[in-house]
DSSP file (Angstrom, degrees, kcal/mol; ACC not computed):
  #  RESIDUE AA STRUCTURE BP1 BP2  ACC     N-H-->O    O-->H-N    N-H-->O    O-->H-N    TCO  KAPPA ALPHA  PHI   PSI    X-CA   Y-CA   Z-CA
    1    1 A X              0   0    0      0, 0.0     0, 0.0     0, 0.0     0, 0.0   0.000 360.0 360.0 360.0 132.4  205.4   74.0  167.1
    2    2 A X     >  -     0   0    0      1,-0.1     4,-2.4     4,-0.0     5,-0.2  -0.237 360.0-110.6 -74.8 164.3  205.8   72.5  170.6
    3    3 A X  H  > S+     0   0    0      1,-0.2     4,-2.8     2,-0.2     5,-0.2   0.916 120.2  53.2 -57.6 -45.3  205.7   68.8  171.4
    4    4 A X  H  > S+     0   0    0      1,-0.2     4,-2.5     2,-0.2    -1,-0.2   0.912 109.5  49.4 -64.8 -40.2  202.3   69.3  173.3
    5    5 A X  H  > S+     0   0    0      2,-0.2     4,-2.7     1,-0.2    -1,-0.2   0.935 111.5  48.1 -60.5 -45.7  200.8   71.1  170.1
    6    6 A X  H  X S+     0   0    0     -4,-2.4     4,-2.2     2,-0.2    -2,-0.2   0.917 112.2  49.7 -59.3 -44.6  202.0   68.3  167.9
    7    7 A X  H  X S+     0   0    0     -4,-2.8     4,-2.3     2,-0.2    -2,-0.2   0.912 109.3  51.8 -57.9 -47.4  200.5   65.8  170.2
    8    8 A X  H  X S+     0   0    0     -4,-2.5     4,-2.6     1,-0.2    -2,-0.2   0.931 111.1  46.5 -59.4 -47.8  197.3   67.6  170.4
    9    9 A X  H  X S+     0   0    0     -4,-2.7     4,-2.8     1,-0.2    -1,-0.2   0.863 110.1  54.5 -63.8 -33.2  196.9   67.7  166.6
   10   10 A X  H  X S+     0   0    0     -4,-2.2     4,-1.4     2,-0.2    -1,-0.2   0.909 110.2  46.4 -60.6 -43.4  197.9   64.1  166.4
   11   11 A X  H  < S+     0   0    0     -4,-2.3     4,-0.4     2,-0.2    -2,-0.2   0.922 115.0  46.1 -66.1 -46.8  195.1   63.2  168.8
   12   12 A X  H >< S+     0   0    0     -4,-2.6     3,-1.4     1,-0.2    -2,-0.2   0.916 111.9  52.0 -62.6 -42.5  192.6   65.4  166.9
   13   13 A X  H >< S+     0   0    0     -4,-2.8     3,-1.4     1,-0.3    -1,-0.2   0.787  99.2  63.7 -67.0 -29.2  193.7   64.0  163.5
   14   14 A X  T 3< S+     0   0    0     -4,-1.4    -1,-0.3     1,-0.2    -2,-0.2   0.637  92.4  66.3 -70.8 -11.4  193.2   60.4  164.9
   15   15 A X  T X  S+     0   0    0     -3,-1.4     3,-2.2    -4,-0.4    19,-0.4   0.528  72.7 120.2 -86.4  -7.9  189.4   61.3  165.2
   16   16 A X  T <  S+     0   0    0     -3,-1.4    19,-0.2     1,-0.3     3,-0.1  -0.371  83.8  11.5 -58.2 134.5  189.1   61.6  161.3
   17   17 A X  T 3  S+     0   0    0     17,-3.7     2,-0.3     1,-0.3    -1,-0.3   0.633 109.2 114.2  69.0  16.4  186.5   59.1  160.0
   18   18 A X  S <  S-     0   0    0     -3,-2.2    16,-2.3    16,-0.4     2,-0.4  -0.817  75.6-101.5-114.0 159.4  185.4   58.4  163.6
   19   19 A X  E     +A   33   0A   0     -2,-0.3    54,-1.3    14,-0.2    55,-0.7  -0.660  50.6 168.3 -77.2 125.3  182.0   59.2  165.3
   20   20 A X  E     -AB  32  72A   0     12,-3.1    12,-2.3    -2,-0.4     2,-0.4  -0.908  30.9-137.2-134.4 164.2  182.2   62.3  167.5
   21   21 A X  E     -AB  31  71A   0     50,-2.4    50,-3.7    -2,-0.3     2,-0.5  -0.985  18.1-161.1-119.2 132.4  179.9   64.6  169.3
   22   22 A X  E     -AB  30  70A   0      8,-3.2     8,-2.5    -2,-0.4     2,-0.5  -0.966   2.5-161.6-117.1 129.7  180.5   68.4  169.2
   23   23 A X  E     -AB  29  69A   0     46,-2.0    45,-2.3    -2,-0.5    46,-2.0  -0.945  15.9-148.3-107.0 126.4  179.0   70.8  171.7
   24   24 A X  E >   - B   0  67A   0      4,-2.9     3,-1.6    -2,-0.5    43,-0.2  -0.422  26.6-110.1 -91.5 165.9  179.0   74.4  170.6
   25   25 A X  T 3  S+     0   0    0     41,-2.7    42,-0.1     1,-0.3    -1,-0.1   0.673 119.8  60.2 -66.6 -15.5  179.3   77.6  172.7
   26   26 A X  T 3  S-     0   0    0     40,-0.3    -1,-0.3     2,-0.1    41,-0.1   0.427 121.9-106.5 -93.1   1.5  175.6   78.2  171.9
   27   27 A X  S <  S+     0   0    0     -3,-1.6     2,-0.1     1,-0.3    -2,-0.1   0.418  74.0 137.5  90.9   2.2  174.6   74.9  173.6
   28   28 A X        -     0   0    0     23,-0.0    -4,-2.9    -5,-0.0     2,-0.4  -0.491  39.4-150.5 -77.6 150.3  173.8   73.0  170.3
   29   29 A X  E     -A   23   0A   0     -6,-0.2    23,-0.8    -2,-0.1     2,-0.4  -0.988  12.8-175.7-124.3 132.1  175.0   69.4  170.0
   30   30 A X  E     -AC  22  51A   0     -8,-2.5    -8,-3.2    -2,-0.4     2,-0.4  -0.993   5.2-167.8-126.5 135.9  176.0   67.5  166.8
   31   31 A X  E     +AC  21  50A   0     19,-2.8    19,-2.3    -2,-0.4     2,-0.3  -0.988  35.0 108.8-121.3 131.7  176.9   63.9  166.5
   32   32 A X  E     -A   20   0A   0    -12,-2.3   -12,-3.1    -2,-0.4     2,-0.6  -0.952  68.2 -58.9-174.0-173.2  178.4   62.7  163.2
   33   33 A X  E     -AC  19  47A   0     14,-2.3    14,-2.9    -2,-0.3     2,-0.6  -0.836  47.1-129.1 -94.5 125.0  181.5   61.4  161.5
   34   34 A X  E     + C   0  46A   0    -16,-2.3   -17,-3.7    -2,-0.6   -16,-0.4  -0.605  39.8 160.1 -72.5 117.4  184.4   63.8  161.5
   35   35 A X  E     +     0   0A   0     10,-2.8     2,-0.3    -2,-0.6    -1,-0.2   0.547  60.0  21.9-116.2 -13.0  185.6   64.1  157.9
   36   36 A X  E     + C   0  45A   0      9,-1.4     9,-2.4     2,-0.0     2,-0.3  -0.987  53.4 178.9-157.2 145.8  187.5   67.4  158.0
   37   37 A X  E     - C   0  44A   0     -2,-0.3     2,-0.8     7,-0.2     7,-0.2  -0.996  23.0-142.1-145.5 140.7  189.3   69.7  160.3
   38   38 A X  E >>> - C   0  43A   0      5,-2.5     4,-2.6    -2,-0.3     3,-0.9  -0.898  13.2-160.0-101.9 107.9  191.2   72.9  159.9
   39   39 A X  T 345S+     0   0    0     -2,-0.8    -1,-0.1     1,-0.2   -27,-0.0   0.693  85.5  63.9 -64.2 -18.2  194.1   72.7  162.3
   40   40 A X  T 345S+     0   0    0      1,-0.1    -1,-0.2     3,-0.1    -2,-0.0   0.882 127.2   4.7 -74.1 -36.3  194.6   76.5  162.2
   41   41 A X  T <45S-     0   0    0     -3,-0.9    -2,-0.2     2,-0.1    -1,-0.1   0.407  95.0-116.2-129.2   1.5  191.2   77.3  163.8
   42   42 A X  T  <5 +     0   0    0     -4,-2.6    -3,-0.2     1,-0.2     2,-0.1   0.697  53.4 163.5  68.2  22.6  189.7   74.0  164.7
   43   43 A X  E   < -C   38   0A   0     -5,-0.6    -5,-2.5    20,-0.1     2,-0.3  -0.512  23.3-152.4 -69.1 143.5  186.8   74.4  162.2
   44   44 A X  E     -CD  37  62A   0     18,-2.3    18,-2.6    -7,-0.2     2,-0.4  -0.838  19.9-153.0-126.3 154.0  185.2   71.0  161.6
   45   45 A X  E     -CD  36  61A   0     -9,-2.4   -10,-2.8    -2,-0.3    -9,-1.4  -0.986  17.5-168.1-125.8 118.7  183.2   69.2  159.0
   46   46 A X  E     -CD  34  60A   0     14,-3.0    14,-2.3    -2,-0.4     2,-0.4  -0.867   8.2-148.0-108.3 142.1  180.8   66.4  160.1
   47   47 A X  E    S+CD  33  59A   0    -14,-2.9   -14,-2.3    -2,-0.4    12,-0.2  -0.835  76.6   2.3-106.4 145.9  179.2   63.9  157.8
   48   48 A X  E    S+     0   0A   0     10,-2.5    -1,-0.2    -2,-0.4    10,-0.2   0.926  92.7 178.4  44.6  56.9  175.7   62.4  158.3
   49   49 A X  E     - D   0  57A   0      8,-1.4     8,-3.0    -3,-0.3     2,-0.4  -0.516  23.1-156.1 -94.0 157.5  175.3   64.5  161.5
   50   50 A X  E     -CD  31  56A   0    -19,-2.3   -19,-2.8     6,-0.2     6,-0.2  -0.976   9.5-143.2-129.6 141.4  172.4   64.7  163.9
   51   51 A X  E >   -C   30   0A   0      4,-1.9     3,-1.7    -2,-0.4   -21,-0.2  -0.387  40.7 -90.1 -92.5-179.9  171.6   67.6  166.1
   52   52 A X  T 3  S+     0   0    0    -23,-0.8   -22,-0.1     1,-0.3    -1,-0.0   0.674 127.3  56.4 -67.8 -13.2  170.1   67.3  169.7
   53   53 A X  T 3  S-     0   0    0    -24,-0.2    -1,-0.3     2,-0.1     3,-0.1   0.501 120.0-107.9 -90.3  -7.9  166.6   67.4  168.3
   54   54 A X    <   +     0   0    0     -3,-1.7     2,-0.2     1,-0.3    -2,-0.1   0.427  68.1 150.1  93.2   1.1  167.2   64.5  166.0
   55   55 A X        -     0   0    0      1,-0.1    -4,-1.9    -5,-0.0    -1,-0.3  -0.493  38.5-140.0 -68.2 130.0  167.3   66.6  162.8
   56   56 A X  E     -D   50   0A   0     -2,-0.2     2,-0.3    -6,-0.2    -6,-0.2  -0.726  18.4-171.8-101.3 146.7  169.7   64.9  160.3
   57   57 A X  E     -D   49   0A   0     -8,-3.0    -8,-1.4    -2,-0.3     3,-0.2  -0.985  26.3-144.5-134.0 144.3  172.2   66.7  158.0
   58   58 A X  E    S+     0   0A   0     -2,-0.3   -10,-2.5     1,-0.3     2,-0.4   0.926  92.6   6.9 -72.9 -44.0  174.3   65.4  155.2
   59   59 A X  E     -D   47   0A   0    -12,-0.2     2,-0.4   -11,-0.1    -1,-0.3  -0.997  61.9-169.4-138.8 142.1  177.1   67.8  156.2
   60   60 A X  E     -D   46   0A   0    -14,-2.3   -14,-3.0    -2,-0.4     2,-0.6  -0.997   6.3-164.0-129.3 127.9  177.6   70.2  159.0
   61   61 A X  E     -D   45   0A   0     -2,-0.4     2,-0.5   -16,-0.2   -16,-0.2  -0.959   9.5-167.3-112.5 121.4  180.5   72.8  159.0
   62   62 A X  E     -D   44   0A   0    -18,-2.6   -18,-2.3    -2,-0.6     2,-0.2  -0.923  20.4-127.0-113.6 126.6  181.2   74.3  162.4
   63   63 A X    >   -     0   0    0     -2,-0.5     3,-1.8   -20,-0.2     4,-0.5  -0.508  22.0-127.2 -67.8 134.7  183.4   77.4  162.8
   64   64 A X  G >  S+     0   0    0      1,-0.3     3,-1.1    -2,-0.2    -1,-0.1   0.785 104.4  69.1 -55.5 -30.4  186.2   76.6  165.3
   65   65 A X  G 3  S+     0   0    0      1,-0.2    -1,-0.3   -41,-0.0   -23,-0.1   0.767 103.0  42.3 -60.1 -26.0  185.2   79.7  167.3
   66   66 A X  G <  S+     0   0    0     -3,-1.8   -41,-2.7   -42,-0.1     2,-0.7   0.452  85.8 108.9-101.3  -1.3  181.9   78.2  168.4
   67   67 A X  E <   +B   24   0A   0     -3,-1.1   -43,-0.2    -4,-0.5     3,-0.1  -0.668  34.1 166.6 -82.2 113.7  183.3   74.7  169.1
   68   68 A X  E     +     0   0A   0    -45,-2.3     2,-0.3    -2,-0.7   -44,-0.2   0.817  65.1  10.5 -95.1 -35.0  183.2   74.3  172.9
   69   69 A X  E     -B   23   0A   0    -46,-2.0   -46,-2.0     2,-0.0     2,-0.5  -0.998  50.8-161.7-146.3 140.7  183.8   70.5  173.2
   70   70 A X  E     -B   22   0A   0     -2,-0.3     2,-0.5   -48,-0.2   -48,-0.2  -0.974  21.0-167.7-122.9 114.9  184.7   67.7  170.9
   71   71 A X  E     -B   21   0A   0    -50,-3.7   -50,-2.4    -2,-0.5     2,-0.5  -0.884  10.3-149.2-110.4 129.4  183.8   64.3  172.5
   72   72 A X  E     -B   20   0A   0     -2,-0.5   -52,-0.2   -52,-0.2     4,-0.0  -0.849  14.4-179.9 -95.5 126.2  185.1   61.0  171.1
   73   73 A X        +     0   0    0    -54,-1.3     2,-0.4    -2,-0.5    -1,-0.1   0.675  63.3  71.8 -98.9 -22.0  182.7   58.2  171.6
   74   74 A X  S    S-     0   0    0    -55,-0.7     2,-0.4   -59,-0.0     3,-0.0  -0.759  84.7-121.1 -96.3 141.7  184.8   55.5  169.9
   75   75 A X        -     0   0    0     -2,-0.4     3,-0.1     1,-0.1    -2,-0.1  -0.665  39.4-113.7 -76.4 129.9  188.0   54.1  171.6
   76   76 A X        -     0   0    0     -2,-0.4     2,-0.2     1,-0.1    -1,-0.1  -0.258  35.9 -91.4 -67.4 155.5  190.8   54.9  169.1
   77   77 A X        -     0   0    0    -63,-0.2     2,-1.7     1,-0.1     3,-0.2  -0.463  34.8-131.4 -65.4 126.5  192.6   51.9  167.5
   78   78 A X     >  +     0   0    0     -2,-0.2     4,-1.8     1,-0.2     5,-0.2  -0.579  35.4 168.6 -86.3  83.4  195.6   50.8  169.6
   79   79 A X  H  > S+     0   0    0     -2,-1.7     4,-2.7     1,-0.2    -1,-0.2   0.883  75.3  56.7 -61.6 -38.1  198.3   50.6  166.9
   80   80 A X  H  > S+     0   0    0      1,-0.2     4,-2.7     2,-0.2    -1,-0.2   0.919 105.1  50.6 -63.1 -43.7  201.1   50.3  169.4
   81   81 A X  H  > S+     0   0    0      1,-0.2     4,-2.2     2,-0.2    -1,-0.2   0.911 111.6  48.3 -58.5 -42.7  199.4   47.2  171.0
   82   82 A X  H  X S+     0   0    0     -4,-1.8     4,-2.8     2,-0.2    -2,-0.2   0.930 110.9  50.6 -64.3 -44.2  199.2   45.6  167.6
   83   83 A X  H  X S+     0   0    0     -4,-2.7     4,-2.4     1,-0.2    -2,-0.2   0.897 109.4  51.0 -58.7 -40.7  202.8   46.5  166.9
   84   84 A X  H  X S+     0   0    0     -4,-2.7     4,-1.4     2,-0.2    -1,-0.2   0.937 111.2  48.7 -58.6 -48.9  203.8   44.9  170.2
   85   85 A X  H  X S+     0   0    0     -4,-2.2     4,-0.7     1,-0.2     3,-0.4   0.913 112.0  47.7 -59.0 -45.9  201.9   41.7  169.3
   86   86 A X  H >X S+     0   0    0     -4,-2.8     4,-3.0     1,-0.2     3,-0.9   0.875 105.1  61.4 -65.1 -37.5  203.5   41.6  165.8
   87   87 A X  H 3< S+     0   0    0     -4,-2.4    -1,-0.2     1,-0.3    -2,-0.2   0.829  97.5  57.9 -60.6 -31.5  207.0   42.1  167.3
   88   88 A X  H 3< S+     0   0    0     -4,-1.4     3,-0.3    -3,-0.4    -1,-0.3   0.855 115.6  34.8 -65.7 -30.6  206.6   38.9  169.3
   89   89 A X  H << S+     0   0    0     -3,-0.9     2,-0.4    -4,-0.7    -2,-0.2   0.788 131.1  32.7 -91.2 -34.4  206.1   36.9  166.0
   90   90 A X  S >< S-     0   0    0     -4,-3.0     3,-1.7    -5,-0.1    -1,-0.2  -0.685  86.4-158.0-125.2  76.6  208.5   39.0  163.9
   91   91 A X  T 3  S-     0   0    0     -2,-0.4    -3,-0.1    -3,-0.3    -4,-0.1  -0.307  74.1  -2.8 -63.2 131.6  211.3   40.2  166.3
   92   92 A X  T 3  S+     0   0    0      1,-0.1    -1,-0.3     2,-0.1    -5,-0.1   0.627 113.8  91.3  64.7  13.8  213.2   43.2  165.3
   93   93 A X    <   +     0   0    0     -3,-1.7    13,-3.2    -6,-0.1     2,-0.5   0.224  62.7  92.8-119.1  14.0  211.3   43.4  162.0
   94   94 A X  E     -E  105   0B   0     11,-0.2     2,-0.5    -4,-0.2    11,-0.2  -0.946  48.4-173.7-116.5 122.5  208.4   45.7  163.1
   95   95 A X  E     -E  104   0B   0      9,-2.7     9,-2.9    -2,-0.5     2,-0.5  -0.981  12.7-151.0-119.3 127.4  208.4   49.5  162.7
   96   96 A X  E     -E  103   0B   0     -2,-0.5     2,-0.4     7,-0.2     7,-0.2  -0.841  14.0-177.9 -98.7 124.7  205.6   51.5  164.3
   97   97 A X  E >>> +E  102   0B   0      5,-2.5     5,-1.8    -2,-0.5     4,-1.2  -0.705  14.3 166.3-116.4  73.8  204.7   54.8  162.5
   98   98 A X  G >45S+     0   0    0     -2,-0.4     3,-0.6     1,-0.3    -1,-0.1   0.893  72.3  55.5 -59.2 -43.2  201.9   55.9  165.0
   99   99 A X  G 345S+     0   0    0      1,-0.3    -1,-0.3    -3,-0.1    -2,-0.0   0.768 114.2  40.7 -61.6 -28.8  201.8   59.5  163.7
  100  100 A X  G <45S-     0   0    0     -3,-0.8    -1,-0.3     2,-0.2    -2,-0.2   0.534 114.0-118.0 -98.5  -9.2  201.2   58.2  160.2
  101  101 A X  T <<5S+     0   0    0     -4,-1.2    12,-0.4    -3,-0.6     2,-0.3   0.791  73.6  89.4  82.8  28.2  198.8   55.5  161.3
  102  102 A X  E   < -E   97   0B   0     -5,-1.8    -5,-2.5    10,-0.1     2,-0.4  -0.986  57.8-137.2-152.5 167.4  200.6   52.3  160.1
  103  103 A X  E     -EF  96 111B   0      8,-2.6     8,-2.5    -2,-0.3     2,-0.5  -0.971  14.7-148.2-121.8 137.9  203.1   49.6  160.9
  104  104 A X  E     -EF  95 110B   0     -9,-2.9    -9,-2.7    -2,-0.4     2,-0.5  -0.897  12.3-164.1-102.0 133.7  205.7   48.3  158.6
  105  105 A X  E >> S-EF  94 109B   0      4,-2.9     4,-1.8    -2,-0.5     3,-1.7  -0.984  75.5 -14.3-118.6 125.1  206.6   44.5  159.0
  106  106 A X  T 34 S-     0   0    0    -13,-3.2    -1,-0.1    -2,-0.5   -12,-0.1   0.765 113.7 -78.9  57.1  31.6  209.8   43.2  157.4
  107  107 A X  T 34 S+     0   0    0    -14,-0.4    -1,-0.3     2,-0.2     3,-0.1   0.701 129.8  64.2  51.8  23.3  210.0   46.5  155.3
  108  108 A X  T <4 S+     0   0    0     -3,-1.7     2,-0.5     1,-0.2    -2,-0.2   0.461  80.6  72.1-147.3  -4.8  207.4   45.2  152.9
  109  109 A X  E  <  -F  105   0B   0     -4,-1.8    -4,-2.9    10,-0.1     2,-0.5  -0.978  60.1-159.7-122.3 124.0  204.0   44.6  154.7
  110  110 A X  E     -FG 104 118B   0      8,-1.8     7,-3.0    -2,-0.5     8,-1.3  -0.892   8.6-171.8-108.6 127.4  202.0   47.6  155.6
  111  111 A X  E     +FG 103 116B   0     -8,-2.5    -8,-2.6    -2,-0.5     5,-0.2  -0.957   8.0 170.1-120.3 134.0  199.3   47.3  158.4
  112  112 A X  E >   - G   0 115B   0      3,-2.4     3,-1.9    -2,-0.4   -10,-0.1  -0.654  58.4 -79.7-123.4-174.5  196.7   49.9  159.4
  113  113 A X  T 3  S+     0   0    0    -12,-0.4     3,-0.1     1,-0.3   -11,-0.1   0.632 132.0  56.4 -61.3 -11.2  193.7   49.8  161.6
  114  114 A X  T 3  S-     0   0    0      1,-0.4    -1,-0.3     0, 0.0     2,-0.3   0.477 117.3-108.5 -98.5  -5.0  191.9   48.2  158.6
  115  115 A X  E <   -G  112   0B   0     -3,-1.9    -3,-2.4    16,-0.0     2,-0.4  -0.742  69.7  -5.9 112.1-160.9  194.4   45.3  158.3
  116  116 A X  E     +G  111   0B   0     -2,-0.3    -5,-0.2    -5,-0.2     3,-0.1  -0.575  56.4 166.2 -75.6 123.2  197.1   44.5  155.8
  117  117 A X  E     +     0   0B   0     -7,-3.0     2,-0.3    -2,-0.4    -1,-0.2   0.544  64.9  36.1-115.6 -11.2  197.0   47.0  153.0
  118  118 A X  E    S+G  110   0B   0     -8,-1.3    -8,-1.8     6,-0.0    -1,-0.3  -0.994  92.2  43.8-144.4 136.4  200.4   46.3  151.3
  119  119 A X        -     0   0    0     -2,-0.3     2,-0.3   -10,-0.2   -10,-0.1  -0.017  51.6-146.4 108.4 146.9  202.3   43.0  150.8
  120  120 A X        +     0   0    0    -12,-0.1     4,-0.4    -2,-0.1     3,-0.2  -0.845  45.8  58.1-138.4 172.1  201.5   39.6  149.7
  121  121 A X  S  > S-     0   0    0     -2,-0.3     4,-2.3     1,-0.2     5,-0.2  -0.341  97.2 -43.5  99.7-178.7  202.7   36.0  150.4
  122  122 A X  H  > S+     0   0    0      1,-0.2     4,-2.4     2,-0.2    -1,-0.2   0.855 133.6  52.2 -56.6 -40.6  202.9   33.8  153.6
  123  123 A X  H  > S+     0   0    0     -3,-0.2     4,-2.7     1,-0.2    -1,-0.2   0.935 110.2  47.9 -66.1 -44.9  204.3   36.5  155.8
  124  124 A X  H  > S+     0   0    0     -4,-0.4     4,-2.2     2,-0.2    -1,-0.2   0.878 111.0  51.9 -58.7 -40.0  201.5   38.9  154.9
  125  125 A X  H  X S+     0   0    0     -4,-2.3     4,-2.3     2,-0.2    -2,-0.2   0.929 110.1  48.7 -64.0 -44.5  198.9   36.2  155.5
  126  126 A X  H  X S+     0   0    0     -4,-2.4     4,-2.4     1,-0.2    -2,-0.2   0.908 110.8  50.6 -60.8 -45.6  200.4   35.6  158.9
  127  127 A X  H  X S+     0   0    0     -4,-2.7     4,-2.3     1,-0.2    -1,-0.2   0.900 110.0  50.3 -62.4 -38.3  200.4   39.3  159.7
  128  128 A X  H  X S+     0   0    0     -4,-2.2     4,-2.5     2,-0.2    -2,-0.2   0.906 109.0  51.5 -65.4 -41.7  196.7   39.5  158.7
  129  129 A X  H  X S+     0   0    0     -4,-2.3     4,-2.4     2,-0.2    -2,-0.2   0.909 110.8  48.3 -61.3 -42.5  195.8   36.5  160.9
  130  130 A X  H  X S+     0   0    0     -4,-2.4     4,-2.4     2,-0.2    -2,-0.2   0.909 112.7  49.4 -61.0 -43.3  197.6   38.2  163.9
  131  131 A X  H  X S+     0   0    0     -4,-2.3     4,-2.6     2,-0.2    -2,-0.2   0.916 110.5  48.9 -63.9 -43.8  195.7   41.4  163.1
  132  132 A X  H  X S+     0   0    0     -4,-2.5     4,-2.7     2,-0.2    -2,-0.2   0.902 112.8  48.1 -64.9 -44.5  192.3   39.5  162.9
  133  133 A X  H  X S+     0   0    0     -4,-2.4     4,-2.1     1,-0.2    -1,-0.2   0.910 110.3  52.3 -64.3 -39.5  193.0   37.8  166.2
  134  134 A X  H  X S+     0   0    0     -4,-2.4     4,-2.4     2,-0.2    -2,-0.2   0.928 110.8  47.7 -58.4 -47.7  193.9   41.2  167.7
  135  135 A X  H  X S+     0   0    0     -4,-2.6     4,-2.1     1,-0.2     5,-0.2   0.953 110.3  50.1 -60.6 -48.4  190.7   42.7  166.5
  136  136 A X  H  X S+     0   0    0     -4,-2.7     4,-0.7     1,-0.2    -1,-0.2   0.877 113.6  46.9 -60.9 -35.7  188.5   39.9  167.8
  137  137 A X  H  < S+     0   0    0     -4,-2.1     3,-0.2    -5,-0.2    -1,-0.2   0.882 112.8  47.6 -71.1 -37.3  190.2   40.1  171.2
  138  138 A X  H  < S+     0   0    0     -4,-2.4    -2,-0.2     1,-0.2    -1,-0.2   0.750 113.2  48.6 -77.7 -21.8  190.0   43.9  171.5
  139  139 A X  H  <        0   0    0     -4,-2.1    -1,-0.2    -5,-0.2    -2,-0.2   0.616 360.0 360.0 -88.0 -13.9  186.3   43.9  170.5
  140  140 A X     <        0   0    0     -4,-0.7    -1,-0.2    -3,-0.2    -2,-0.1   0.473 360.0 360.0 -72.1 360.0  185.3   41.1  172.9
């Protein structure tokens, strides 16, 4: 697999659990939360989807062959910017695993776009505070 292909699948995978709009080759439009994707053929599964007429569906499965466009309406979480911010407070103790969606701080505190998910103590509390400040600034 080429670097470009890997990067493409990383981008598509980053849309999991995000709100997207899919336009089909037949002109239909569905908006919902992307909960599944088959990387071999780009078939998709949307949860709590709505079509262009406002009809709601619990689940919509779209064959990759009819997917014309996938539109992301949410700006993806900037994990790298958060890692850079953490690096200022914890120099040389921050490792970014962007492809896996997390940051390791001091090899014991795991941070994702949802905040600190592993680690306890004063350092983990400090990381959580930096995360919360980062979130409030990026959403402003």
